[in-house]
Biopython code that builds the backbone (N, CA, C, O; Angstrom):
import numpy as np
from Bio.PDB.StructureBuilder import StructureBuilder

atoms = [
    (1, "MET", "N", (-12.710, -0.518, 18.240)),
    (1, "MET", "CA", (-11.516, -0.460, 19.060)),
    (1, "MET", "C", (-11.432, -1.743, 19.888)),
    (1, "MET", "O", (-12.408, -2.149, 20.519)),
    (2, "ILE", "N", (-10.286, -2.359, 19.877)),
    (2, "ILE", "CA", (-10.048, -3.586, 20.637)),
    (2, "ILE", "C", (-9.420, -3.217, 21.973)),
    (2, "ILE", "O", (-8.437, -2.478, 22.021)),
    (3, "ASP", "N", (-9.987, -3.729, 23.051)),
    (3, "ASP", "CA", (-9.461, -3.459, 24.383)),
    (3, "ASP", "C", (-8.114, -4.163, 24.546)),
    (3, "ASP", "O", (-8.061, -5.392, 24.592)),
    (4, "SER", "N", (-7.040, -3.403, 24.634)),
    (4, "SER", "CA", (-5.689, -3.956, 24.689)),
    (4, "SER", "C", (-5.332, -4.531, 26.047)),
    (4, "SER", "O", (-4.384, -5.310, 26.147)),
    (5, "ARG", "N", (-6.042, -4.180, 27.072)),
    (5, "ARG", "CA", (-5.668, -4.635, 28.412)),
    (5, "ARG", "C", (-5.911, -6.121, 28.606)),
    (5, "ARG", "O", (-5.546, -6.669, 29.647)),
    (6, "THR", "N", (-6.515, -6.784, 27.636)),
    (6, "THR", "CA", (-6.798, -8.205, 27.796)),
    (6, "THR", "C", (-5.656, -9.094, 27.334)),
    (6, "THR", "O", (-5.736, -10.312, 27.493)),
    (7, "PHE", "N", (-4.596, -8.528, 26.766)),
    (7, "PHE", "CA", (-3.465, -9.336, 26.332)),
    (7, "PHE", "C", (-2.196, -8.497, 26.306)),
    (7, "PHE", "O", (-2.254, -7.268, 26.307)),
    (8, "ASP", "N", (-1.059, -9.165, 26.283)),
    (8, "ASP", "CA", (0.249, -8.519, 26.181)),
    (8, "ASP", "C", (0.967, -9.058, 24.955)),
    (8, "ASP", "O", (0.821, -10.231, 24.612)),
    (9, "ASP", "N", (1.729, -8.220, 24.307)),
    (9, "ASP", "CA", (2.654, -8.658, 23.277)),
    (9, "ASP", "C", (4.046, -8.464, 23.835)),
    (9, "ASP", "O", (4.396, -7.388, 24.319)),
    (10, "ASN", "N", (4.825, -9.512, 23.761)),
    (10, "ASN", "CA", (6.170, -9.496, 24.324)),
    (10, "ASN", "C", (7.176, -9.937, 23.270)),
    (10, "ASN", "O", (6.914, -10.844, 22.479)),
    (11, "VAL", "N", (8.323, -9.282, 23.273)),
    (11, "VAL", "CA", (9.419, -9.633, 22.388)),
    (11, "VAL", "C", (10.628, -9.920, 23.260)),
    (11, "VAL", "O", (10.950, -9.146, 24.161)),
    (12, "ILE", "N", (11.294, -11.027, 22.994)),
    (12, "ILE", "CA", (12.552, -11.330, 23.655)),
    (12, "ILE", "C", (13.644, -11.090, 22.623)),
    (12, "ILE", "O", (13.719, -11.782, 21.607)),
    (13, "LEU", "N", (14.484, -10.107, 22.895)),
    (13, "LEU", "CA", (15.559, -9.729, 21.988)),
    (13, "LEU", "C", (16.865, -10.295, 22.529)),
    (13, "LEU", "O", (17.364, -9.856, 23.565)),
    (14, "PHE", "N", (17.410, -11.273, 21.816)),
    (14, "PHE", "CA", (18.672, -11.900, 22.200)),
    (14, "PHE", "C", (19.691, -11.537, 21.140)),
    (14, "PHE", "O", (19.509, -11.865, 19.968)),
    (15, "THR", "N", (20.755, -10.869, 21.531)),
    (15, "THR", "CA", (21.709, -10.362, 20.553)),
    (15, "THR", "C", (23.104, -10.251, 21.143)),
    (15, "THR", "O", (23.288, -10.220, 22.359)),
    (16, "ASP", "N", (24.079, -10.192, 20.248)),
    (16, "ASP", "CA", (25.440, -9.894, 20.692)),
    (16, "ASP", "C", (25.636, -8.391, 20.791)),
    (16, "ASP", "O", (26.687, -7.935, 21.241)),
    (17, "GLY", "N", (24.634, -7.608, 20.375)),
    (17, "GLY", "CA", (24.689, -6.160, 20.471)),
    (17, "GLY", "C", (25.533, -5.508, 19.400)),
    (17, "GLY", "O", (25.743, -4.296, 19.438)),
    (18, "MET", "N", (26.022, -6.276, 18.451)),
    (18, "MET", "CA", (26.881, -5.732, 17.415)),
    (18, "MET", "C", (26.014, -5.105, 16.319)),
    (18, "MET", "O", (25.614, -5.768, 15.363)),
    (19, "ALA", "N", (25.738, -3.821, 16.486)),
    (19, "ALA", "CA", (24.924, -3.089, 15.511)),
    (19, "ALA", "C", (25.838, -2.638, 14.382)),
    (19, "ALA", "O", (26.404, -1.546, 14.428)),
    (20, "ASN", "N", (25.976, -3.474, 13.381)),
    (20, "ASN", "CA", (26.894, -3.176, 12.293)),
    (20, "ASN", "C", (26.174, -2.751, 11.016)),
    (20, "ASN", "O", (26.800, -2.566, 9.972)),
    (21, "GLU", "N", (24.875, -2.599, 11.107)),
    (21, "GLU", "CA", (24.082, -2.182, 9.962)),
    (21, "GLU", "C", (22.814, -1.507, 10.475)),
    (21, "GLU", "O", (22.245, -1.945, 11.475)),
    (22, "GLY", "N", (22.372, -0.466, 9.817)),
    (22, "GLY", "CA", (21.135, 0.189, 10.230)),
    (22, "GLY", "C", (21.343, 1.127, 11.411)),
    (22, "GLY", "O", (22.378, 1.785, 11.518)),
    (23, "LEU", "N", (20.354, 1.185, 12.294)),
    (23, "LEU", "CA", (20.386, 2.104, 13.431)),
    (23, "LEU", "C", (21.296, 1.571, 14.531)),
    (23, "LEU", "O", (21.124, 0.446, 15.000)),
    (24, "ALA", "N", (22.261, 2.385, 14.935)),
    (24, "ALA", "CA", (23.207, 1.956, 15.960)),
    (24, "ALA", "C", (23.188, 2.861, 17.187)),
    (24, "ALA", "O", (23.927, 2.617, 18.140)),
    (25, "GLU", "N", (22.363, 3.894, 17.180)),
    (25, "GLU", "CA", (22.209, 4.789, 18.333)),
    (25, "GLU", "C", (20.906, 4.440, 19.040)),
    (25, "GLU", "O", (19.874, 4.261, 18.393)),
    (26, "SER", "N", (20.951, 4.344, 20.366)),
    (26, "SER", "CA", (19.770, 3.903, 21.105)),
    (26, "SER", "C", (18.583, 4.849, 20.946)),
    (26, "SER", "O", (17.444, 4.391, 20.858)),
    (27, "THR", "N", (18.824, 6.154, 20.908)),
    (27, "THR", "CA", (17.700, 7.087, 20.765)),
    (27, "THR", "C", (17.004, 6.905, 19.425)),
    (27, "THR", "O", (15.777, 6.973, 19.345)),
    (28, "GLU", "N", (17.785, 6.672, 18.369)),
    (28, "GLU", "CA", (17.194, 6.442, 17.037)),
    (28, "GLU", "C", (16.443, 5.116, 17.001)),
    (28, "GLU", "O", (15.348, 5.034, 16.445)),
    (29, "LEU", "N", (17.029, 4.083, 17.590)),
    (29, "LEU", "CA", (16.400, 2.768, 17.584)),
    (29, "LEU", "C", (15.108, 2.763, 18.391)),
    (29, "LEU", "O", (14.102, 2.215, 17.940)),
    (30, "VAL", "N", (15.122, 3.362, 19.572)),
    (30, "VAL", "CA", (13.916, 3.433, 20.407)),
    (30, "VAL", "C", (12.821, 4.214, 19.684)),
    (30, "VAL", "O", (11.660, 3.804, 19.703)),
    (31, "ALA", "N", (13.167, 5.322, 19.054)),
    (31, "ALA", "CA", (12.177, 6.121, 18.308)),
    (31, "ALA", "C", (11.579, 5.322, 17.162)),
    (31, "ALA", "O", (10.377, 5.414, 16.913)),
    (32, "GLU", "N", (12.387, 4.542, 16.462)),
    (32, "GLU", "CA", (11.883, 3.727, 15.349)),
    (32, "GLU", "C", (10.961, 2.620, 15.842)),
    (32, "GLU", "O", (9.925, 2.359, 15.231)),
    (33, "ILE", "N", (11.325, 1.970, 16.938)),
    (33, "ILE", "CA", (10.453, 0.934, 17.502)),
    (33, "ILE", "C", (9.129, 1.551, 17.941)),
    (33, "ILE", "O", (8.069, 0.976, 17.694)),
    (34, "GLU", "N", (9.178, 2.719, 18.592)),
    (34, "GLU", "CA", (7.948, 3.405, 19.005)),
    (34, "GLU", "C", (7.075, 3.729, 17.800)),
    (34, "GLU", "O", (5.856, 3.566, 17.860)),
    (35, "ARG", "N", (7.682, 4.185, 16.704)),
    (35, "ARG", "CA", (6.935, 4.504, 15.491)),
    (35, "ARG", "C", (6.241, 3.254, 14.943)),
    (35, "ARG", "O", (5.086, 3.314, 14.519)),
    (36, "ARG", "N", (6.936, 2.147, 14.954)),
    (36, "ARG", "CA", (6.358, 0.901, 14.423)),
    (36, "ARG", "C", (5.261, 0.343, 15.336)),
    (36, "ARG", "O", (4.271, -0.196, 14.842)),
    (37, "VAL", "N", (5.421, 0.463, 16.645)),
    (37, "VAL", "CA", (4.382, 0.019, 17.573)),
    (37, "VAL", "C", (3.138, 0.899, 17.405)),
    (37, "VAL", "O", (2.016, 0.393, 17.422)),
    (38, "ASP", "N", (3.330, 2.199, 17.245)),
    (38, "ASP", "CA", (2.201, 3.105, 17.000)),
    (38, "ASP", "C", (1.470, 2.740, 15.717)),
    (38, "ASP", "O", (0.239, 2.745, 15.682)),
    (39, "ALA", "N", (2.219, 2.420, 14.656)),
    (39, "ALA", "CA", (1.607, 2.031, 13.386)),
    (39, "ALA", "C", (0.821, 0.728, 13.544)),
    (39, "ALA", "O", (-0.272, 0.594, 12.994)),
    (40, "LEU", "N", (1.368, -0.225, 14.290)),
    (40, "LEU", "CA", (0.666, -1.478, 14.547)),
    (40, "LEU", "C", (-0.618, -1.227, 15.318)),
    (40, "LEU", "O", (-1.664, -1.792, 14.999)),
    (41, "ARG", "N", (-0.535, -0.374, 16.337)),
    (41, "ARG", "CA", (-1.713, -0.020, 17.139)),
    (41, "ARG", "C", (-2.807, 0.552, 16.245)),
    (41, "ARG", "O", (-3.974, 0.180, 16.365)),
    (42, "ASP", "N", (-2.425, 1.456, 15.351)),
    (42, "ASP", "CA", (-3.409, 2.078, 14.454)),
    (42, "ASP", "C", (-3.966, 1.084, 13.443)),
    (42, "ASP", "O", (-5.176, 1.034, 13.223)),
    (43, "ASP", "N", (-3.092, 0.297, 12.829)),
    (43, "ASP", "CA", (-3.524, -0.663, 11.812)),
    (43, "ASP", "C", (-4.464, -1.719, 12.371)),
    (43, "ASP", "O", (-5.395, -2.147, 11.689)),
    (44, "CYS", "N", (-4.229, -2.139, 13.599)),
    (44, "CYS", "CA", (-5.032, -3.196, 14.220)),
    (44, "CYS", "C", (-6.195, -2.649, 15.044)),
    (44, "CYS", "O", (-6.983, -3.414, 15.601)),
    (45, "HIS", "N", (-6.298, -1.323, 15.117)),
    (45, "HIS", "CA", (-7.374, -0.665, 15.877)),
    (45, "HIS", "C", (-7.356, -1.051, 17.352)),
    (45, "HIS", "O", (-8.401, -1.267, 17.966)),
    (46, "PHE", "N", (-6.145, -1.133, 17.908)),
    (46, "PHE", "CA", (-6.002, -1.407, 19.327)),
    (46, "PHE", "C", (-6.226, -0.115, 20.111)),
    (46, "PHE", "O", (-6.059, 0.982, 19.578)),
    (47, "ALA", "N", (-6.602, -0.256, 21.372)),
    (47, "ALA", "CA", (-6.812, 0.896, 22.250)),
    (47, "ALA", "C", (-5.474, 1.597, 22.509)),
    (47, "ALA", "O", (-4.404, 1.045, 22.253)),
    (48, "ALA", "N", (-5.563, 2.809, 23.017)),
    (48, "ALA", "CA", (-4.376, 3.644, 23.238)),
    (48, "ALA", "C", (-3.398, 3.049, 24.242)),
    (48, "ALA", "O", (-2.226, 3.425, 24.254)),
    (49, "ASP", "N", (-3.858, 2.123, 25.088)),
    (49, "ASP", "CA", (-2.969, 1.538, 26.090)),
    (49, "ASP", "C", (-2.160, 0.350, 25.557)),
    (49, "ASP", "O", (-1.404, -0.263, 26.310)),
    (50, "TYR", "N", (-2.308, 0.021, 24.275)),
    (50, "TYR", "CA", (-1.574, -1.106, 23.693)),
    (50, "TYR", "C", (-0.074, -0.835, 23.744)),
    (50, "TYR", "O", (0.383, 0.260, 23.418)),
    (51, "ALA", "N", (0.680, -1.846, 24.158)),
    (51, "ALA", "CA", (2.136, -1.719, 24.226)),
    (51, "ALA", "C", (2.776, -3.055, 23.894)),
    (51, "ALA", "O", (2.158, -4.111, 24.030)),
    (52, "VAL", "N", (4.002, -2.990, 23.465)),
    (52, "VAL", "CA", (4.817, -4.172, 23.246)),
    (52, "VAL", "C", (5.962, -4.107, 24.242)),
    (52, "VAL", "O", (6.665, -3.099, 24.317)),
    (53, "LYS", "N", (6.153, -5.169, 25.002)),
    (53, "LYS", "CA", (7.236, -5.224, 25.979)),
    (53, "LYS", "C", (8.435, -5.945, 25.368)),
    (53, "LYS", "O", (8.287, -6.966, 24.697)),
    (54, "PHE", "N", (9.603, -5.403, 25.607)),
    (54, "PHE", "CA", (10.845, -6.017, 25.148)),
    (54, "PHE", "C", (11.653, -6.445, 26.358)),
    (54, "PHE", "O", (11.904, -5.644, 27.258)),
    (55, "SER", "N", (12.055, -7.692, 26.383)),
    (55, "SER", "CA", (13.059, -8.167, 27.334)),
    (55, "SER", "C", (14.320, -8.370, 26.515)),
    (55, "SER", "O", (14.289, -9.029, 25.475)),
    (56, "THR", "N", (15.423, -7.811, 26.972)),
    (56, "THR", "CA", (16.644, -7.859, 26.179)),
    (56, "THR", "C", (17.719, -8.664, 26.882)),
    (56, "THR", "O", (17.946, -8.520, 28.083)),
    (57, "LEU", "N", (18.369, -9.507, 26.113)),
    (57, "LEU", "CA", (19.466, -10.322, 26.602)),
    (57, "LEU", "C", (20.648, -10.107, 25.679)),
    (57, "LEU", "O", (20.523, -10.242, 24.462)),
    (58, "GLY", "N", (21.784, -9.775, 26.247)),
    (58, "GLY", "CA", (22.965, -9.525, 25.431)),
    (58, "GLY", "C", (24.117, -10.419, 25.814)),
    (58, "GLY", "O", (24.248, -10.846, 26.962)),
    (59, "THR", "N", (24.944, -10.692, 24.837)),
    (59, "THR", "CA", (26.163, -11.456, 25.062)),
    (59, "THR", "C", (27.241, -10.889, 24.158)),
    (59, "THR", "O", (26.927, -10.239, 23.161)),
    (60, "GLY", "N", (28.466, -11.112, 24.474)),
    (60, "GLY", "CA", (29.552, -10.673, 23.617)),
    (60, "GLY", "C", (30.116, -9.310, 23.956)),
    (60, "GLY", "O", (31.249, -9.012, 23.578)),
    (61, "GLY", "N", (29.371, -8.476, 24.652)),
    (61, "GLY", "CA", (29.902, -7.201, 25.100)),
    (61, "GLY", "C", (29.872, -6.066, 24.104)),
    (61, "GLY", "O", (30.374, -4.984, 24.408)),
    (62, "PHE", "N", (29.303, -6.264, 22.921)),
    (62, "PHE", "CA", (29.203, -5.179, 21.955)),
    (62, "PHE", "C", (28.011, -4.292, 22.291)),
    (62, "PHE", "O", (26.900, -4.794, 22.464)),
    (63, "LEU", "N", (28.219, -3.002, 22.384)),
    (63, "LEU", "CA", (27.170, -2.002, 22.609)),
    (63, "LEU", "C", (26.135, -2.419, 23.649)),
    (63, "LEU", "O", (24.941, -2.404, 23.352)),
    (64, "PRO", "N", (26.552, -2.787, 24.850)),
    (64, "PRO", "CA", (25.555, -3.195, 25.845)),
    (64, "PRO", "C", (24.574, -2.076, 26.188)),
    (64, "PRO", "O", (23.435, -2.355, 26.565)),
    (65, "GLU", "N", (24.998, -0.804, 26.064)),
    (65, "GLU", "CA", (24.088, 0.300, 26.366)),
    (65, "GLU", "C", (22.940, 0.374, 25.361)),
    (65, "GLU", "O", (21.839, 0.786, 25.726)),
    (66, "LEU", "N", (23.169, -0.013, 24.114)),
    (66, "LEU", "CA", (22.104, -0.025, 23.108)),
    (66, "LEU", "C", (21.025, -1.033, 23.488)),
    (66, "LEU", "O", (19.837, -0.711, 23.476)),
    (67, "VAL", "N", (21.434, -2.236, 23.820)),
    (67, "VAL", "CA", (20.496, -3.291, 24.194)),
    (67, "VAL", "C", (19.813, -2.939, 25.519)),
    (67, "VAL", "O", (18.613, -3.167, 25.679)),
    (68, "TYR", "N", (20.562, -2.394, 26.450)),
    (68, "TYR", "CA", (20.008, -1.979, 27.736)),
    (68, "TYR", "C", (18.937, -0.908, 27.547)),
    (68, "TYR", "O", (17.859, -1.002, 28.134)),
    (69, "ASP", "N", (19.222, 0.100, 26.740)),
    (69, "ASP", "CA", (18.275, 1.204, 26.522)),
    (69, "ASP", "C", (16.971, 0.724, 25.898)),
    (69, "ASP", "O", (15.902, 1.214, 26.262)),
    (70, "VAL", "N", (17.036, -0.217, 24.974)),
    (70, "VAL", "CA", (15.812, -0.768, 24.367)),
    (70, "VAL", "C", (14.985, -1.473, 25.428)),
    (70, "VAL", "O", (13.771, -1.279, 25.499)),
    (71, "GLY", "N", (15.624, -2.284, 26.248)),
    (71, "GLY", "CA", (14.898, -2.983, 27.314)),
    (71, "GLY", "C", (14.251, -2.032, 28.296)),
    (71, "GLY", "O", (13.123, -2.258, 28.733)),
    (72, "GLN", "N", (14.953, -0.974, 28.644)),
    (72, "GLN", "CA", (14.410, 0.000, 29.595)),
    (72, "GLN", "C", (13.268, 0.805, 29.002)),
    (72, "GLN", "O", (12.323, 1.146, 29.713)),
    (73, "ALA", "N", (13.333, 1.110, 27.734)),
    (73, "ALA", "CA", (12.311, 1.942, 27.090)),
    (73, "ALA", "C", (10.984, 1.208, 26.915)),
    (73, "ALA", "O", (9.929, 1.843, 26.883)),
    (74, "PHE", "N", (11.021, -0.111, 26.802)),
    (74, "PHE", "CA", (9.804, -0.844, 26.450)),
    (74, "PHE", "C", (9.383, -1.893, 27.458)),
    (74, "PHE", "O", (8.565, -2.754, 27.134)),
    (75, "SER", "N", (9.908, -1.850, 28.652)),
    (75, "SER", "CA", (9.532, -2.874, 29.606)),
    (75, "SER", "C", (9.967, -2.488, 31.007)),
    (75, "SER", "O", (10.777, -1.581, 31.198)),
    (76, "SER", "N", (9.422, -3.182, 31.966)),
    (76, "SER", "CA", (9.914, -3.037, 33.325)),
    (76, "SER", "C", (11.049, -4.023, 33.572)),
    (76, "SER", "O", (11.715, -3.972, 34.606)),
    (77, "ASP", "N", (11.265, -4.925, 32.611)),
    (77, "ASP", "CA", (12.368, -5.877, 32.722)),
    (77, "ASP", "C", (13.686, -5.192, 32.435)),
    (77, "ASP", "O", (13.773, -4.376, 31.517)),
    (78, "PRO", "N", (14.699, -5.504, 33.193)),
    (78, "PRO", "CA", (16.017, -4.942, 32.921)),
    (78, "PRO", "C", (16.704, -5.706, 31.789)),
    (78, "PRO", "O", (16.214, -6.724, 31.302)),
    (79, "PHE", "N", (17.811, -5.193, 31.410)),
    (79, "PHE", "CA", (18.693, -5.846, 30.458)),
    (79, "PHE", "C", (19.425, -6.977, 31.160)),
    (79, "PHE", "O", (19.882, -6.812, 32.291)),
    (80, "TYR", "N", (19.540, -8.113, 30.506)),
    (80, "TYR", "CA", (20.283, -9.232, 31.052)),
    (80, "TYR", "C", (21.521, -9.463, 30.205)),
    (80, "TYR", "O", (21.424, -9.611, 28.986)),
    (81, "PHE", "N", (22.690, -9.494, 30.844)),
    (81, "PHE", "CA", (23.908, -9.804, 30.128)),
    (81, "PHE", "C", (24.288, -11.234, 30.430)),
    (81, "PHE", "O", (24.374, -11.630, 31.592)),
    (82, "LEU", "N", (24.516, -12.007, 29.387)),
    (82, "LEU", "CA", (24.887, -13.397, 29.538)),
    (82, "LEU", "C", (26.368, -13.560, 29.226)),
    (82, "LEU", "O", (26.811, -13.239, 28.123)),
    (83, "ASP", "N", (27.114, -14.043, 30.161)),
    (83, "ASP", "CA", (28.540, -14.270, 29.968)),
    (83, "ASP", "C", (28.724, -15.335, 28.901)),
    (83, "ASP", "O", (28.058, -16.370, 28.930)),
    (84, "ASP", "N", (29.621, -15.087, 27.965)),
    (84, "ASP", "CA", (29.793, -16.032, 26.847)),
    (84, "ASP", "C", (30.797, -17.123, 27.136)),
    (84, "ASP", "O", (31.269, -17.791, 26.215)),
    (85, "ARG", "N", (31.129, -17.314, 28.385)),
    (85, "ARG", "CA", (32.051, -18.404, 28.728)),
    (85, "ARG", "C", (31.328, -19.687, 28.906)),
    (85, "ARG", "O", (31.948, -20.710, 29.198)),
]
sb = StructureBuilder()
sb.init_structure("model")
sb.init_model(0)
sb.init_chain("A")
sb.init_seg("    ")
for serial, (resi, resn, name, xyz) in enumerate(atoms, 1):
    if name == "N":
        sb.init_residue(resn, " ", resi, " ")
    sb.init_atom(name, np.array(xyz, "f"), 0.0, 1.0, " ", f" {name:<3s}", serial, name[0])
structure = sb.get_structure()
């Protein structure tokens, strides 16, 4: 078992939020990300405290709640909206 507290994995998700293919509901997307992080934890033999943090940045105004929900579910960082002007 690898002690996970010695490092962090972080993802910066920058998107227009236009979910036009695949999962477009935040509950489904968060559940799928959790499933994949759990699989990574198991495959790499990381300790139970292993986590991946997501910081989310959105622009364009499409589905801001989807991007916001992902950021809230996987990090203490809030969602950042960038004005496209």
